[in-house]
C-alpha positions as CSV (number, residue, x, y, z in Angstrom):
1,X,6.7,-7.3,39.0
2,X,10.4,-6.0,39.4
3,X,10.4,-2.2,37.3
4,X,14.5,-3.1,36.3
5,X,12.4,-5.8,34.1
6,X,10.5,-4.3,31.5
7,X,12.8,-2.9,29.7
8,X,13.6,-6.5,29.2
9,X,9.8,-7.5,28.7
10,X,10.0,-4.4,26.3
11,X,12.7,-5.1,24.2
12,X,11.1,-8.8,23.7
13,X,7.5,-7.7,23.3
14,X,8.6,-5.0,20.1
15,X,11.3,-8.6,18.8
16,X,8.3,-11.0,19.5
17,X,5.4,-8.6,17.0
18,X,8.0,-7.2,14.9
19,X,8.8,-10.0,13.7
20,X,5.5,-11.1,11.9
21,X,5.7,-7.5,10.3
22,X,8.0,-8.9,7.2
23,X,5.3,-11.5,6.4
24,X,2.4,-9.6,6.8
25,X,3.6,-6.7,4.9
26,X,4.3,-9.1,2.1
27,X,0.7,-10.5,2.3
28,X,-1.1,-7.0,2.8
29,X,1.1,-6.2,-0.6
30,X,-0.7,-9.6,-3.1
31,X,-3.9,-7.8,-1.4
32,X,-3.3,-3.7,-2.4
33,X,-0.8,-1.8,-3.8
34,X,2.0,-1.6,-1.8
35,X,2.2,2.0,-1.3
36,X,-1.6,2.3,-0.9
37,X,-1.5,-0.2,2.1
38,X,1.5,1.7,3.1
39,X,-0.7,4.9,4.0
40,X,-4.2,3.5,4.7
41,X,-2.2,1.8,7.8
42,X,-0.3,4.7,9.1
43,X,-4.3,6.5,8.4
44,X,-5.5,3.4,11.3
45,X,-2.8,4.3,13.3
46,X,-2.8,8.3,13.4
47,X,-6.1,7.5,14.5
48,X,-5.6,5.0,17.1
49,X,-2.6,7.0,18.6
50,X,-4.5,10.1,18.5
51,X,-7.7,8.5,20.3
52,X,-5.6,7.4,23.3
53,X,-4.0,10.7,23.3
54,X,-7.5,12.1,23.2
55,X,-9.1,9.6,25.8
56,X,-6.0,9.7,28.1
57,X,-5.8,13.2,28.3
58,X,-2.3,13.6,27.2
59,X,-0.7,16.2,25.7
60,X,1.0,16.8,22.1
61,X,4.4,17.2,22.9
62,X,5.6,20.3,22.5
63,X,8.9,22.7,21.9
64,X,12.0,20.2,21.2
65,X,9.8,17.1,22.1
66,X,7.3,17.9,19.1
67,X,11.1,18.7,16.9
68,X,11.9,15.2,18.0
69,X,8.9,13.0,17.2
70,X,8.7,15.2,13.9
71,X,12.1,14.3,12.6
72,X,11.3,10.6,14.1
73,X,8.2,10.0,12.6
74,X,9.1,11.9,8.8
75,X,12.0,9.7,8.5
76,X,10.5,6.8,10.9
77,X,7.6,6.5,8.8
78,X,7.2,9.5,6.0
79,X,10.7,7.8,3.9
80,X,11.3,4.3,5.7
81,X,7.9,2.7,5.5
82,X,6.9,3.5,2.5
83,X,10.0,2.8,0.9
84,X,10.2,-0.8,3.0
85,X,6.4,-1.5,1.3
86,X,8.0,-0.9,-2.4
87,X,11.4,-2.8,-1.4
88,X,9.1,-6.1,-0.5
89,X,7.3,-6.4,-3.6
90,X,10.8,-7.1,-5.5
91,X,12.2,-8.8,-2.2
92,X,11.0,-11.7,-0.4
93,X,10.3,-10.8,3.4
94,X,13.2,-12.4,4.8
95,X,16.6,-10.7,2.6
96,X,14.4,-7.8,3.5
97,X,14.6,-8.9,7.5
98,X,18.6,-9.2,6.6
99,X,18.8,-5.7,5.4
100,X,17.6,-5.0,8.3
101,X,20.4,-6.5,10.4
102,X,22.7,-3.3,9.5
103,X,20.3,-1.1,12.2
104,X,22.9,-1.4,15.3
105,X,26.0,-0.7,13.2
106,X,24.2,2.5,11.5
107,X,23.0,3.8,14.8
108,X,25.9,3.2,16.1
109,X,27.7,5.2,13.4
110,X,23.9,8.0,13.7
111,X,25.2,8.2,17.7
112,X,28.7,9.3,17.1
113,X,28.0,11.6,14.0
114,X,25.2,13.1,16.8
115,X,28.0,13.0,19.3
116,X,25.3,11.8,21.9
117,X,27.6,8.0,22.3
118,X,31.1,7.4,22.1
119,X,32.1,4.0,19.7
120,X,32.1,0.9,22.1
121,X,34.7,-1.8,20.1
122,X,32.5,-4.1,22.3
123,X,29.0,-2.9,21.6
124,X,30.3,-2.7,17.9
125,X,32.1,-6.1,18.2
126,X,28.3,-7.6,19.2
127,X,26.6,-6.2,16.1
128,X,29.4,-6.9,14.0
129,X,28.7,-10.8,15.1
130,X,24.8,-10.5,15.3
131,X,25.2,-9.9,11.2
132,X,27.1,-12.3,10.4
133,X,24.9,-14.7,12.5
134,X,21.5,-13.2,10.5
135,X,24.0,-13.4,7.2
136,X,24.5,-17.4,7.9
137,X,20.5,-18.1,8.5
138,X,19.7,-16.5,5.2
139,X,23.3,-16.7,3.2
140,X,21.3,-18.7,-0.5
141,X,18.3,-15.8,-0.2
142,X,22.1,-13.4,-0.5
143,X,23.5,-15.3,-2.8
144,X,20.7,-15.1,-4.9
145,X,20.1,-11.9,-4.3
146,X,17.5,-10.0,-5.2
147,X,16.3,-6.9,-7.4
148,X,18.9,-4.1,-7.2
149,X,16.4,-1.4,-7.2
150,X,13.9,-3.0,-4.1
151,X,17.4,-3.8,-2.0
152,X,18.3,0.0,-2.6
153,X,14.8,1.0,-1.6
154,X,15.3,-1.5,2.0
155,X,19.1,0.0,2.6
156,X,17.6,3.4,2.2
157,X,14.8,2.8,4.8
158,X,17.6,1.1,7.6
159,X,19.3,4.0,7.1
160,X,16.4,6.7,7.6
161,X,14.5,4.7,9.9
162,X,18.3,4.7,12.4
163,X,18.9,8.7,12.1
164,X,14.9,9.0,13.2
165,X,15.3,6.8,16.2
166,X,18.6,8.6,16.7
167,X,17.0,12.6,16.5
168,X,14.5,10.7,18.9
169,X,16.7,9.8,21.3
170,X,17.9,13.5,21.2
171,X,14.8,15.1,21.8
172,X,14.5,15.5,25.6
173,X,12.5,12.1,27.2
174,X,8.8,11.9,26.3
175,X,5.6,10.5,26.4
176,X,6.0,6.9,23.4
177,X,2.3,7.3,22.3
178,X,2.9,11.1,22.3
179,X,6.1,10.4,19.7
180,X,4.1,8.0,17.9
181,X,1.0,9.9,17.7
182,X,2.9,12.8,16.2
183,X,5.3,10.9,14.2
184,X,2.5,8.1,12.2
185,X,0.6,11.9,11.5
186,X,3.0,13.4,10.1
187,X,4.1,10.1,7.9
188,X,0.7,10.2,6.3
189,X,1.2,12.7,3.3
190,X,4.3,12.0,2.1
191,X,3.4,8.5,1.9
192,X,0.1,9.7,0.0
193,X,1.7,11.9,-1.9
194,X,3.8,8.4,-2.8
195,X,0.6,6.5,-3.8
196,X,-1.0,9.6,-6.0
197,X,2.3,10.1,-7.9
198,X,3.3,6.1,-8.4
199,X,0.1,4.0,-8.2
200,X,-2.4,4.3,-10.2
201,X,-5.4,2.1,-8.3
202,X,-6.4,3.3,-4.4
203,X,-9.1,0.5,-3.9
204,X,-11.5,0.4,-0.3
205,X,-10.3,-2.6,1.1
206,X,-13.1,-4.9,1.9
207,X,-11.6,-8.2,1.8
208,X,-10.1,-10.2,4.9
209,X,-7.1,-10.6,3.1
210,X,-7.0,-6.3,2.0
211,X,-7.9,-5.6,5.7
212,X,-6.0,-7.7,8.4
213,X,-2.7,-6.8,7.2
214,X,-3.1,-2.9,7.5
215,X,-4.7,-3.3,11.1
216,X,-2.2,-5.8,12.1
217,X,0.2,-3.7,11.1
218,X,-1.9,-0.4,12.2
219,X,-2.2,-1.7,15.6
220,X,0.2,-4.5,16.7
221,X,3.0,-2.6,15.1
222,X,2.5,0.9,14.5
223,X,1.0,1.8,18.2
224,X,2.7,-1.4,20.5
225,X,5.1,-2.5,19.1
226,X,6.7,1.0,18.4
227,X,5.3,2.5,21.1
228,X,7.0,0.1,23.3
229,X,10.1,0.7,20.5
230,X,9.9,4.8,22.3
231,X,9.5,4.0,25.3
232,X,12.5,2.0,25.4
233,X,14.3,4.7,24.5
234,X,13.8,6.8,27.6
235,X,15.9,3.8,29.2
236,X,18.2,1.9,27.3
237,X,20.8,3.8,24.5
238,X,19.2,3.8,20.4
239,X,22.3,1.5,20.2
240,X,21.2,-1.0,22.4
241,X,17.7,-0.6,20.9
242,X,18.8,-0.8,17.8
243,X,19.5,-4.6,18.2
244,X,16.2,-5.2,17.3
245,X,17.2,-5.2,14.0
246,X,19.3,-8.1,14.1
247,X,16.6,-10.4,16.3
248,X,13.8,-9.7,14.0
249,X,15.3,-12.0,11.4
250,X,15.4,-14.9,14.1
251,X,12.1,-14.4,14.9
252,X,10.1,-14.0,11.3
253,X,12.8,-17.8,10.3
254,X,11.2,-18.9,14.3
255,X,7.5,-18.6,12.9
256,X,7.8,-19.7,9.4
257,X,9.3,-22.8,11.0
258,X,5.7,-23.1,13.6
259,X,3.6,-21.6,10.7
260,X,4.6,-23.2,8.1
261,X,6.5,-25.8,8.5
262,X,9.5,-24.3,7.0
263,X,12.9,-27.2,8.0
264,X,15.8,-25.3,10.1
265,X,19.2,-26.2,7.8
266,X,22.0,-26.4,10.0
267,X,24.3,-23.1,9.5
268,X,21.0,-21.6,10.2
269,X,20.5,-22.6,13.5
270,X,24.0,-22.0,14.5
271,X,23.2,-18.3,12.7
272,X,20.1,-17.8,15.3
273,X,22.5,-18.9,17.6
274,X,24.5,-16.1,16.8
275,X,22.5,-13.6,16.8
276,X,20.7,-14.7,20.5
277,X,24.2,-14.4,22.0
278,X,25.6,-11.3,20.2
279,X,21.5,-9.5,21.7
280,X,22.5,-11.5,24.9
281,X,25.4,-9.5,25.2
282,X,24.5,-5.9,23.7
283,X,22.1,-6.3,26.5
284,X,25.2,-7.1,29.2
285,X,26.6,-4.2,27.8
286,X,23.2,-2.4,29.0
287,X,22.4,-3.7,32.0
288,X,26.4,-3.2,33.0
289,X,26.3,0.2,32.3
290,X,23.1,0.8,34.2
291,X,24.3,0.0,37.2
292,X,27.6,2.2,37.0
293,X,25.2,4.6,36.8
């Protein structure tokens, strides 16, 4: 296989998995307290990732790499993930995915603030265009609104995740497994503290409806998708990787149509086309930059 195609496959794989995670979180929240479900997912993911490190004899990150992985994990998983789980108790999965569509813009601001990348008007335009397309898909949900507290929690989660991604990219190149092994482990204490403080019940998962979302999200999302996500930082600019935030809602809508027979309205199809074109532009800009290098 052409190695140049690997980042594109990683991007596609990550988007495909994350397209289902908002729905999976919503399903899991119906079976378990939200923050408790988040904590169990992090424990499962941290265990799996650190076992992979041991079996493959990969060392833990050290020095600046460990520092970057720590802050990435604390912000992405320790702050962002619990807030997303909690927010989805009051906000439906589609609207939560819409909020995540601001991630390319937030990431561009973060990359500029840390002196990692200069403003790119074509990239900024593609991000704004994509956000408009996502808005067209979910405009009815946006107009209908949702819980202000839930929307605020998810917005903070987006900002925390974007800053965490920028800090990981800012650090030295490192193993994606190592970065996520550290990141998920770092996130367990704050998530556990949150569930102890804010939730009264912490049942042991015993039913399929309780167990499946935890392990699906832990293995498919936290291990595989976040592994691809971190690996992409070694090959693409962080602002290009952030366009995952606008393609994921489109995949979520498509899955809804295929699995639950939810129909597309014309404006939703148009919005999906706008998002796909915007992401294609961003990826083409990345390819052009790579050719220049």
